N, C-alpha and C positions, 0 to 999 in steps of 0.2 A: 504493500500500500504506499502511495506517495502522499507525504503530509500536505503538500501544496495542492493536491487535487481534491481532497476531502478532509479539510482541516477540522470541521466540526466532529466528523466521526472520530478522528484521531483524538481530539481533546476529550471527547465523552469516554473513549476507551481508556485513556489515561487516567481520567478522574475515577473511573470504576475500578481500575487496578489499585490505585492509591487507597480507595475506600475499603478494598479487601484485605489490605495489610493488617496484621495483628496490631492492636492497640500498643502493645509493648514496643514494637518496632517503630511505631509513629512517635511514641513518647520518649524514648531514648535519645540521649544527646548525640548527634552525628557530628562528625568533624572531617577536616581534610588535612590533619596535621602532618601525616606522612608525605603527601604530595607538596605541601607547603613548608616543610622542614627547612629552616634556616633562611627563609624569605621574609623580608620585612616591608618589601615595596614590590608592586607588580605593575607592569605596563601592558595593557591589553587593548587591541583594536578590534571592534566589531565591524565587519563588512556586511551591511545590511542591504539586501536585494530583494526583499519580499514583494510579490505581486498581489498578495492577499492582505488587506489592511488589518483584518482580525488576527491573523497569524502574526503579523508584524507587531501588533500591540502586545501579544503574548511574549514575544521575544524582548520587547522593550521593558516589559515588566520584569523578565528574567534578569535583564541587565541590572535593574535596581536591586533585585535579590542577591545577585552576585556581589554588588558593592557592599550590601549590608553584611553578607556572610564573609567576605574578605576582611572586614572590620572586626567581625566576631573572632576570626582567626588570628588577629593581631597583625594583619597585612594592610599597608596603605595602598589603596586602589588608585591607579592612574588609568582611567578608562576613556576610550575615544570611540566615536561611531562615525562611519563614513557611509552615507546613503548613496547607492549606486542603482542605475537601471530604474525599473518602474517603481521602486520605493519613494522616488522623489515626488510622485503624484499625490502622496498622502501627507506631506510635510509643509504645505502651503496654506496661507490664509485665503487663497483664491483657487480652489480646486476647479477643474473643468466641470462642465454641467453633468457630464456623464458620471464622473467620480463622485460628485456631490449627490446626484440621484441615487446611485447604487450603494453609497457607503456613508450617508449622512449621519447614521447613528454612531459609527466608530470613529469618524473623524475628530470630534472634540475630545474623545478619549485619548487618542494618539497625541493631540496637542498638549493635553494636560500631563500625559506621561513624559513627554519630551521636557516640559518645564520642570518636572520633578527631577529628572536626570541632570538637567543643567544645574539645578539648585544644589545637587549633590556634587557638582564639579565635573561632570562628564562633559568632555569637549565634543562637539559635533561639526561635521562637514557635509556638504552635499555636492556631488559631481555635476559641474555645469555642462558637460556634454550630455548628460542624461536630462537635466532640467531643460536644455534647449530642445533635445529630441521630444520630450514629452510636453513641450510648450508650458513650462512652469517658469514664470518670471523670478529671477533670483531675488529680487526686491521684495517678494511675497513669502519667502521662506520663513518659517517660524522663528522668533527671536532666539538668538543663541546658536543658530545653524549657519555656519560660514560657508559660502559658496567657493569651491576651488575649480581650477582649470580642469582637473582630471581626478576622478575618484580612484582610478587605478594607480595614478602616480602617488597619490596619497597613501594607498595601501603599500606600495613599494617603499616609499620613503619612511613611513612609521615603522615598517618592519626592519629596515636598514638601521633604524635608531633604536632597536631593541624591543619594540611592541610585539607581543605574541598575537597572532591572527586568530580570531574566531569567526569563521564564515557563517553568515545567517542568510542562507539561500532558500 
């Protein structure tokens, strides 16, 4: 099953599986101490290319959870997001009529989640090649999202500067 083709089914299945976990497994304190051993600061880049705004919102919420969990582990998070491809259609104050009609319910939730992430210190960029292709005016990007010449160049540059890539396709 592809997540992108039937995200509602996937999310429902995931929630069902979590609800079937024994209460003791849910209640125990989980950690990532082994993976984060000796790490006091982490640099992570999320390459966001989601074409489904509901799934994109779920991942943006996941980034917030990652931020909180890193702090619980005693690791300083330095998180960045680069919006590439059709994801740029959902991060503008002036979405196309089609996007507005099809996704009016989720767009304000994406805007609010982006604002929460920015307030946490997450840096955000949007690929101007993608905004041009999808006819999104860079001046209408949500506050805190910086347009850049190329999202791909940002991905390359941030990785070269030590950021670990998390693909969100």
